[in-house]
C-alpha positions in Angstrom: -39.3 28.0 21.2 -39.6 24.2 21.7 -40.5 23.9 18.0 -37.4 25.9 17.1 -35.2 23.6 19.2 -36.7 20.5 17.7 -36.1 21.8 14.2 -32.6 22.8 15.1 -31.9 19.2 16.3 -33.3 17.7 13.1 -31.3 20.0 10.9 -28.1 19.2 12.9 -28.8 15.5 12.3 -29.1 16.2 8.6 -25.8 18.0 8.7 -24.1 15.0 10.2 -25.4 12.7 7.4 -25.3 15.0 4.4 -21.5 15.4 4.1 -19.7 13.0 1.8 -17.4 10.7 3.9 -13.7 10.9 3.3 -13.6 7.1 2.5 -16.0 7.7 -0.4 -13.7 10.2 -2.2 -10.2 8.6 -1.8 -9.0 6.3 -4.6 -7.3 2.9 -4.1 -7.9 2.3 -0.4 -6.7 -0.9 1.2 -10.0 -2.1 2.5 -9.1 -5.7 3.3 -6.1 -5.3 5.5 -5.0 -3.1 8.4 -1.6 -2.1 7.0 -1.1 0.9 4.8 1.3 -0.8 2.5 0.3 -3.6 0.2 1.3 -5.2 -3.1 -1.2 -5.7 -5.7 -0.4 -7.3 -9.1 -2.3 -5.6 -11.9 -4.1 -8.1 -14.0 -2.5 -8.6 -17.4 -4.6 -7.0 -20.2 -5.9 -9.5 -22.7 -5.3 -8.8 -26.4 -8.1 -6.7 -27.8 -10.1 -8.3 -30.6 -11.4 -5.8 -33.1 -15.1 -5.2 -33.5 -17.5 -3.6 -36.0 -16.9 0.2 -36.5 -13.4 0.1 -35.2 -10.9 2.1 -37.3 -7.6 0.5 -38.2 -4.4 2.3 -39.2 -2.5 0.1 -41.7 1.0 0.8 -42.9 2.9 -1.3 -45.4 6.7 -0.9 -46.0 9.0 -2.6 -48.5 12.4 -2.2 -50.0 10.8 -0.5 -52.9 8.5 1.9 -51.1 6.8 3.1 -54.3 5.5 -0.4 -55.0 3.4 -0.2 -51.8 2.5 3.5 -52.0 -1.2 2.7 -53.0 -1.6 0.7 -49.8 -0.7 3.6 -47.5 -2.9 6.6 -46.6 -2.5 9.6 -48.9 -3.8 12.2 -46.4 -0.8 12.3 -44.1 0.4 15.5 -45.7 -2.7 17.3 -44.4 -1.1 18.8 -41.4 -4.1 20.9 -40.5 -6.2 17.8 -39.7 -6.3 16.5 -36.2 -5.2 13.0 -35.3 -8.8 11.9 -35.0 -9.8 13.4 -38.4 -6.8 11.7 -40.1 -7.8 8.4 -38.5 -11.3 8.7 -39.7 -10.5 9.6 -43.3 -7.3 7.6 -43.8 -8.1 4.6 -41.6 -9.9 1.4 -42.6 -13.3 1.1 -40.8 -14.6 -2.4 -40.1 -18.0 -2.7 -41.7 -21.1 -4.5 -40.4 -19.8 -7.7 -41.9 -16.5 -7.5 -40.2 -14.5 -6.5 -43.3 -12.0 -3.9 -44.3 -11.4 -2.9 -47.9 -7.8 -2.4 -48.8 -6.5 -1.2 -52.2 -5.4 -4.1 -54.5 -6.3 -6.7 -51.9 -10.1 -6.1 -51.7 -12.2 -7.1 -48.7 -10.5 -8.8 -45.8 -12.5 -10.2 -42.9 -10.8 -9.2 -39.6 -13.7 -9.3 -37.1 -12.5 -10.9 -33.8 -8.8 -10.7 -34.8 -6.1 -9.0 -32.8 -4.0 -6.4 -34.5 -1.0 -8.7 -34.6 -3.1 -11.4 -36.3 -4.3 -8.8 -38.9 -0.7 -7.9 -39.6 0.1 -11.5 -40.4 -3.1 -11.9 -42.4 -2.3 -8.9 -44.7 1.3 -9.7 -45.0 0.6 -13.2 -46.0 -2.0 -12.1 -48.6 0.5 -9.6 -50.1 3.2 -12.3 -50.4 0.7 -14.8 -51.9 -0.8 -12.4 -54.5 1.7 -9.5 -55.3 5.2 -9.7 -53.8 8.0 -12.2 -53.3 9.7 -12.7 -49.9 12.7 -10.8 -51.2 10.6 -7.6 -51.2 10.8 -7.6 -47.4 7.2 -6.6 -46.8 6.6 -5.2 -43.3 3.0 -4.5 -42.2 1.9 -2.7 -39.0 -1.7 -2.5 -37.9 -2.8 -0.3 -35.0 -6.2 0.9 -33.7 -6.6 4.5 -34.9 -6.8 5.8 -31.3 -8.8 4.5 -28.4 -12.1 6.2 -28.4 -14.5 6.1 -25.5 -17.3 8.2 -24.0 -17.5 9.6 -20.5 -20.8 10.8 -19.1 -22.4 11.7 -15.8 -20.4 13.3 -13.0 -17.1 14.0 -14.8 -15.3 17.2 -15.5 -15.6 17.1 -19.3 -18.4 14.8 -20.5 -18.2 13.6 -24.1 -16.2 11.4 -26.5 -12.5 11.2 -25.9 -9.7 9.7 -28.0 -6.4 8.6 -26.5 -3.6 7.6 -28.8 -2.3 4.7 -26.8 -2.6 0.9 -27.0 -3.4 0.5 -23.3 -5.6 2.9 -21.2 -6.6 2.3 -17.6 -9.8 3.5 -16.1 -7.9 6.1 -14.1 -6.3 7.5 -17.2 -9.7 7.6 -18.9 -11.3 9.4 -16.0 -8.4 11.9 -15.7 -8.6 12.6 -19.4 -12.3 13.3 -19.0 -11.7 16.0 -16.4 -11.7 13.8 -13.2 -14.7 12.8 -11.0 -15.8 15.7 -8.8 -17.0 15.3 -5.2 -20.5 14.9 -6.4 -19.5 11.8 -8.4 -19.9 8.3 -7.0 -16.4 6.7 -7.2 -17.6 3.5 -5.7 -20.0 2.6 -8.5 -18.4 3.6 -11.8 -20.2 1.9 -14.7 -18.5 0.7 -17.8 -20.9 -0.1 -20.7 -19.0 -2.4 -23.0 -19.9 -3.6 -26.5 -19.7 -7.4 -27.2 -20.7 -9.3 -30.3 -23.8 -10.5 -28.5 -24.7 -7.0 -27.2 -23.8 -4.6 -24.5 -23.0 -5.4 -20.9 -22.6 -3.2 -17.8 -19.6 -3.7 -15.4 -19.3 -1.8 -12.1 -15.9 -0.7 -10.7 -15.2 0.6 -7.2 -12.4 3.1 -7.7 -12.0 3.6 -4.0 -10.9 0.0 -3.5 -7.3 -1.0 -4.4 -8.6 -4.4 -5.6 -9.9 -2.5 -8.7 -6.3 -3.1 -10.0 -7.2 -6.8 -10.3 -10.4 -6.2 -12.2 -10.6 -7.6 -15.8 -12.2 -4.2 -16.6 -9.3 -2.1 -15.2 -8.2 -1.4 -18.8 -10.8 0.2 -21.0 -11.5 -0.9 -24.5 -12.5 1.1 -27.7 -16.1 2.3 -27.7 -16.5 1.9 -23.9 -19.0 4.2 -22.2 -18.0 5.3 -18.7 -20.9 6.5 -16.6 -20.4 8.1 -13.2 -23.6 8.4 -11.1 -24.1 11.4 -8.7 -23.9 10.8 -5.0 -27.1 11.0 -2.9 -25.9 14.2 -1.3 -26.2 16.0 -4.6 -29.8 14.9 -5.0 -30.7 16.0 -1.4 -29.3 19.5 -2.2 -27.9 20.1 1.3 -24.3 20.4 0.3 -21.5 17.9 -0.3 -19.2 19.0 2.5 -19.6 20.4 6.0 -19.3 24.1 5.0 -22.0 23.8 2.3 -24.3 21.9 4.6 -23.8 24.4 7.4 -24.5 27.3 5.1 -27.7 25.6 4.0 -28.8 24.9 7.6 -28.1 28.5 8.7 -30.2 29.8 5.9 -33.1 27.4 6.7 -32.9 28.2 10.5 -33.0 31.9 9.6 -36.2 31.4 7.6 -37.8 29.2 10.3 -36.9 31.8 13.0 -38.4 34.6 11.0 -41.6 32.6 10.3 -42.0 31.7 14.0 -41.6 35.4 15.1 -44.1 36.5 12.6 -46.6 33.9 13.8 -46.2 34.8 17.5 -46.8 38.5 16.9 
């Protein structure tokens, strides 16, 4: 009987430590001040500079639209293709040398440029080589969707594409099916590609100060990895009910074993 009481006490201690605390699952908590209301200025996103393997969507307009028809994608009429498929086949992929290849213009190096700078670059080259200012050339360049990969403890792991210029970490997570209770919201990793290689940045989504992080906005080709909480590894349940069910099951087995031994 003493052994049973001792084991019961130990298991109750496990119950008290196995549940995931409320503060570990709530987003954007004000951890630095006592007040519930606070004002946080979201850090301004810096212009994204394109990298190798990015896909650009280029459109050229002019008074005589037929004169620039060769510069525009021809696959827009394929309505059965998804947005991502159109972007892949009709867009201009930046090669390993940082170039895109545009009809009549040839190769243009755009590595490290913003989309606005690429617009100006293409427009100026068209005016210098093919058109006069009176043609009213108008060039637009956009990223062909913001592609990123979510893995680990998220609802729908895999590669996602959002057709927006700016995407926050919360939008990216929500688009990937949210982080379940078994995911560690306090140490969300962003693996980001730079010209010199990859770097890992860690965000605490439970802290409102994440709004001030330079990594609050994701970038194309980011990998978002959410680690599991320790409670999932322990296998004792992530909330009180699950932990209690586990303990009741274990206590039943222990009691049965002790009764068999004492026979």
